[in-house]
C-alpha positions, 0 to 999 in steps of 0.5 A, spaced: 049 318 462 054 320 467 057 313 466 058 314 458 061 320 459 066 317 464 067 311 460 068 315 453 073 320 457 077 314 460 077 311 453 079 318 450 085 318 455 087 311 453 088 311 445 091 318 447 096 315 451 097 310 445 098 315 440 103 319 444 107 313 445 107 312 438 108 319 436 114 319 441 117 313 437 117 308 443 116 300 442 109 298 441 105 292 445 107 286 444 105 279 446 109 274 450 114 269 447 110 263 448 110 261 441 104 256 438 105 248 438 109 247 431 112 254 431 119 257 432 120 262 437 123 268 434 124 272 441 131 273 443 133 277 450 139 276 453 140 269 456 136 266 451 134 259 452 130 258 446 130 250 444 134 249 437 
């Protein structure tokens, strides 16, 4: 039962952190710029080296 309570608290803290970031208008979690085969890369950064 102890393990369940500790795990539950950790999950609640993780979700509270994500919610706080959302409320503070911070950028959400994003994936990397590694497009699937056949798709065009939409990532832009300084020194953009995307293939056109």
